N, C-alpha and C positions, 0 to 999 in steps of 0.2 A: 693493469690494475682492474681487479674485479669490481663489479658495481651491483647496486640494487635499484629497482624501480622506485622513483620518487613517491609514487602514490602510497607505497608501503610506509614511507617515513611520515606520512600525514597522521598515522596512528600515534606516533610519538608526540607530535605537536599537539594533537587533540588531548592526549592524556595529560601532558604538562599543563595545558590550559584548564583542564578540569580540576587541577590541584592549585589553581591560582598562580601558576608560574608563567611569566611572560616568555613564551617559547621563542619568539622571534628575536627578542632582546638577548636571550641566552644563546641561541643557536644560529642566529642569522635568519634571513628571509626564508619562508617556507618554499621548498623546491616546487617547481611547476609539475603538475601531473603529466606523465609521459616522458619526463626527463630521467636521467640516470645519476645516481650518487656513488662516488668512489667509496670503496670499502673503508679506507682510512678515515674519511670524513664521517661515515656512518657510525663507526666505532666511537669516534670522538664525540659525536652528538649523544650517543647512548651514555657515555661516561659523564658528560656534563649534566645530562638530565638526571642521572642517578645521584650525583653530588648535590644538585639543587634540591631534589626531592628528599634527600636524606633517607633513602629507602634501601634496605639491605637485600631486597628481592625485587629490584626495580623492573627487571625484565618481565617477571610474572605479573607485576602490577599493570604494566603496559599491555601485556597480552590479554588481561582480563577484559579489556575494552575492545578487543578485536571483533570485526565483522567482515563479511566477504567484500564489502564495498572498498576496503583498503587494498584489495588485489586488482582493482580496476576490472577490465574486460575479462581477464582470466578468472576472477572470482565468480562472475556471472556464468561463465562457461562451466565451471565446476558445479555450480548450483543446478545447471540444466542437465547434469549427468543422470544416468539411470540409477546409480546407487553409490555408496561411499567408495567401493573398490574401483568402480569405473572412474570416479572423480580422481582418486589417487593416481591411477594410471595416466590420466591427462595431466595431473599436477607434475608428474615426473617428466612427461614429454615437453611441457612448457615451463619447466622450472626456471630456465635461464631468463625468461621474460620478467620474472619477479626478482630473482637473485642469482648472481653468478658465483656465490659462495658455495661451500660444500653441498652437493646435491643429495637428496634423500634416496635411499635404496629400500625397496619394499619386498618382503618375502613372506610366504605363508609357511609356518612351521607347526605341523599338526593342526590344532584348532586355534592358533593365534596368528595375528598379523604383526610382523616385526618391522618397524620403521627405524632405520639407523642412518647416521650421517658420517660415513668414513672420513677421516681427516685428510683428504687428498690435498688440500691447500693449507694444511696446518690448523691448529686450534684457534678459533676466533674469539675465545674468552667466555667467561661465565655469563656475562650480560647477554651476549648473543645467543648462547644456549638456552637461557631462561626464556628469552623472547621467541626463539625458534620452536622449542618444544611446547611452550605455552600456546602460541598461535596455532600450531598444528592440532593440538587438542581442540581448541575453539573452532578451528576450521572443520574438523570431522564432526563435531557436535552440530555446527550450523548446517552442514550438508545432510547429515543423517536425520535431523529434525526429531531425534529421540535421545533420551539420556544415554550417554556412553562414556566410560572412563577406562583408562589403561589398567592393566593388571600389574605392570611394573614400569619404572622410569629409571634411566641411567644418565648421570652427568659425568663429565670429564674432570671437573674441578673438585677440590677438597670439600669435605663436609662443612657446611656453614653452621654458625651457632643457632640460627633460626630454622633448623631442619623441619620443624613442625609446619612452617609456612608452606614448604614445598609439598609435604604429604597432604596438607589440607587442600591445596590447589588441585593436585592430581587425583586425590582420593585413593591413594594406594601407597605401597612402599616405594621409597626413592633411594637409589644407591648413588654413591659418589666415588671419585677416583677410578672411573671406568675407562675403557679404551676409546670409546666414542659415545656421543649422545644417542640415546635409544628410547623408543616408546614401543610398548608391547600391548596389543589389544586382543581381547577375545573376538574371534571372527563373527560370533553370533550377532545377528542384526545388521552387520555391515553390508550384507548383500540385499537387504530389504529395499524394495523400490522406493525412490524418492517421489513423494506426491507432487502433482502439478508441474511435471517437467514439460518443457516446450520444445519438441524436436526441431521446429523451424528456427527458433531462437538459437538453439544449440548449434545448428549447422552454420548460421551466420557468425557466431562467436568463434567457432572452430576455424573457419576460414580466415577470420581476422588474426587469430593467434598464429596460424601458419604463415601469413604474410609478414608478421612481425619477426618470426624466426628467420625467414628468408632475408629480411633486411639486416638482421644482426649478423647473419652468415656472410653477407656481402661486405659489411663493415669489417668483420674479422679478416676477410681475405685481403683487403687493402692494408690494414695494419700489419698483417703477416708479411706482406711485401716489404713494408718499411723496416720490419724487424730483420729480415734477411739482408737488406742493404746495410743496416747498422752493424750486423755481425761481421760483415766484410770490412767495414770501416774500422771497427775495434781492432781487428787483426792487423790493420795498417796504422793503428794509433791515430786515426783521423776522425773520430766521432764528433760531429758538430751539426747544429741545425742548418748551418750554411751549406755544408757538404751534402747533407741529406737532400736539401732543396735542389742543389745543383744536379744530383743524381737523377732527379725527377723533372729537371728542366723548368723549374719554377723559382720564384724568389723566396727568401727566408720567411717573409711575411705571409706569402700564400701557403707555405708549408705549415706555418703555425695555424692558419685558418683551417686547413684540411684536418690537422690533428684535433683541433678544437671541435670539429663536427663529430669526431669519435669520442669526445669527452676525455681526451688524454693530452698531456703536455709532452714536449720533446724530452724533458728531463726524466719524466716518469717512464717513457718508452725506453730511453737509454738505460735507466736503472733496471728495468725488467729484463732487458737483453743481457746486461752484465750478469744479472742473477742467474739466468739460464746458462750462460757460458760457464760461470763459476761452478755451479753444481755438476756440470758435465766434466770439467777439468778435475774436480776433486775426486772423481771416481777413478782417475788415473794415478796410481800410487807413485809412479816415477816422477811426477811433477812436484816440485817444492812449492810451499805456500807463497814464498816471495815471487817465484816464477809466475804462479797463477795470478797473483795481484797485478803484475805487470801486463800479463796477457789479456786481462779484462779492463785495462785502462787506468789502474791506480799506480801512482808513483811511489807510494809508501804502503808497506804491508799493514801497518796499523789502521790506515784509512780503509783498506779493503776489509779488515777484520770487523771494524765497526759497522760497515755497510752490510756485511754478511750476517752479523748478529741481528741487525734490524730486519733482514729478509727472512731468516730461518729460526731466530731465537736461540741459536747456539753458535759457537765459534767455528771457523772453517775446519780447524783441526778435529774438533769433536764430531762435526758433521761427517768428515771423512772416515773417522774410526767407526761411527755407527753404521755407515753404509757399506764399508768393507766387511764388517761383521755380518751384516744382513746378507751380503753376496756369498759369504762363505758358509752360511747355514744350509 
């Protein structure tokens, strides 16, 4: 399960409070700074906030209150960069410390900077795009310390009825029904030195960020080990918390505690492993859908289909057809 840093979610809580909405009553207790929030919970929080605020461009409204403090130490690291382009390079390097969702790609095309978010993990929805593109604009403005606006913006979702709200926020033409979220900026001024940078502070923050990356990498290594064990158990039709614990020579309760330190449950880990297996099997045209359902641990094909639609947004059959077509192109 992909996660975001809890500090980033404080922006949502603060925005709801500014509108007189009891955020903790609506969304639960504010997550502690430094903790991580699962993607599904984050999306649910955004959707609940949008309904409570009755705001058709809720993501942009939240983004309008963004400041670098909501990125924690990474935000201060970006502010201590030499210029916007330097800050964006660091943002790409340490993106996973803020969010494990679709990472940004930056390219220079002629005299424009193109920031895009390829849908590697699927589309996260209009609310997330509004918040992501909106906070990226505010981030660049905060770092640049000079007025800067994009020359064009692209959204994946369909055109909304309040299109003018988007154009007013970004101060440019906004397109919808596009392949991926995108921001395009004129390069002019983005290389201008940032005043009052502190090289000493920058080195301290950079080292802290590197340590956090190493910590995440170690966590991923342990979870990766558990995934490999689960893959073998699924092929034997024996995936269970008790069996995973036994494989590691510990009790089921200790196994739960280990997984909890990585902010993941056994069921989520099993679900993700089945998802990975299913997508691999579906690329093999000789395997029937009912066979694949059984191979990933489902006794009924209908249960497998429902789970797969939840994972990918399409049925197993349609996913297979799409990927076979892509392979043949």
